[in-house]
C-alpha positions in Angstrom: 0.1 -0.1 0.1 2.9 2.2 -0.1 1.9 3.7 -3.4 -1.3 4.6 -2.1 -0.1 6.0 1.2 2.0 8.5 -1.1 -1.1 10.0 -2.5 -2.9 10.1 1.0 -0.1 11.9 2.2 0.3 14.2 -0.8 -3.7 15.2 -0.4 -3.7 15.7 3.1 -0.6 17.6 3.1 -1.9 20.0 0.5 -5.4 20.3 1.1 -6.4 23.9 1.2 -10.0 24.3 3.1 -10.3 27.5 1.9 -11.1 26.3 -1.7 -13.4 23.5 -0.2 -15.9 26.3 1.9 -13.7 25.4 4.9 -14.5 21.6 5.0 -12.0 18.9 4.8 -12.8 15.5 4.1 -12.0 12.5 5.5 -8.5 11.5 3.6 -7.3 8.2 3.8 -6.5 4.6 2.3 -9.4 2.5 1.8 -8.1 -0.1 4.2 -8.3 1.7 7.1 -12.2 2.2 6.2 -14.0 -0.7 6.1 -17.3 0.7 6.3 -17.8 4.1 4.8 -21.3 6.1 5.3 -21.2 9.0 3.4 -23.8 10.1 5.4 -21.4 10.9 8.5 -19.1 12.9 6.3 -17.0 13.4 2.6 -14.5 10.9 2.4 -11.5 10.5 -0.1 -10.0 7.4 0.1 -6.9 5.9 -2.1 -6.4 2.5 -3.1 -4.0 0.9 -5.0 -5.3 -0.7 -8.6 -2.3 -2.0 -10.5 1.6 -1.7 -11.1 2.9 -0.8 -14.5 5.4 -2.4 -16.2 8.8 -2.2 -15.0 11.3 -1.4 -17.7 15.0 -1.7 -17.6 17.5 0.5 -19.6 21.3 -1.0 -19.5 22.1 -3.4 -16.5 21.1 -1.4 -13.5 18.7 0.9 -14.0 14.5 0.9 -13.7 11.4 2.8 -14.2 8.6 1.4 -12.0 4.9 2.2 -12.6 1.9 2.5 -10.2 -2.1 3.0 -10.9 -3.5 4.6 -7.6 -7.2 5.3 -7.7 -8.8 8.1 -5.8 -12.4 8.0 -4.7 -14.2 11.2 -4.1 -17.6 10.6 -2.0 -19.9 13.2 -0.6 -23.8 13.8 -0.4 -23.6 17.5 -0.6 -23.5 17.8 -4.6 -21.7 21.4 -4.2 -19.3 20.3 -1.8 -18.4 17.5 -4.1 -17.5 19.6 -6.8 -15.5 21.6 -4.9 -13.6 18.1 -3.5 -13.1 17.3 -6.8 -11.3 20.6 -7.8 -9.2 20.5 -5.2 -7.7 16.9 -5.8 -7.4 17.6 -9.5 -5.5 21.3 -8.4 -3.0 19.0 -6.2 -2.3 16.3 -8.6 -1.8 18.7 -11.6 0.5 20.9 -9.3 2.5 17.7 -8.1 3.6 16.0 -11.4 7.1 16.6 -10.5 8.1 16.2 -6.9 10.9 14.2 -6.2 11.0 14.6 -2.8 7.3 12.8 -1.7 8.8 9.4 -3.0 8.1 9.1 -7.1 9.3 11.4 -10.3 6.1 12.1 -12.1 2.6 11.9 -11.1 -0.4 12.8 -13.6 -4.0 11.6 -13.9 -5.1 8.9 -16.2 -8.9 8.3 -16.1 -11.4 10.2 -14.1 -15.0 8.3 -14.4 -18.4 9.6 -12.9 -19.8 6.7 -10.7 -22.6 9.1 -8.8 -25.9 7.5 -8.2 -28.4 10.2 -8.6 -31.1 7.8 -7.3 -29.6 7.4 -4.0 -28.2 11.1 -3.7 -24.4 9.8 -3.5 -22.0 11.8 -5.2 -19.1 9.8 -6.6 -15.9 10.2 -8.9 -13.1 8.0 -9.1 -9.8 9.5 -10.8 -7.1 7.2 -11.2 -3.6 8.5 -11.1 0.0 7.1 -12.0 3.3 7.5 -10.4 6.5 6.7 -11.8 9.3 6.8 -10.4 12.4 6.7 -13.2 15.6 5.1 -13.8 17.1 4.4 -10.2 20.1 2.8 -9.7 19.8 -0.8 -7.7 
């Protein structure tokens, strides 16, 4: 879960609650939240969805790639839209940040999974983390 923890820490450390109406959602990895009741608050949950190819160049250099999903959930549509905008702002601003354990971070997919009949706003944003050509 190391990669999901990187994204969780990134979102927690860079969240600006003034951009979201003074509300900070619960940001955590999904394994720490077994039963999520959205009526109790807003949630941003992260989880690993796949490891990409490991390529090598030469004898001792490697490129690692992982995909992490960011699951955003809320029952208030206005707050939900603000949360989505804030998550995208953080991801786009941290494209290159080697001090956090990766070399490149970018969005791969953005899916709206909202259930209008139950009043649940939900979106899953998949991001890719790359660690470039490191010596072993």
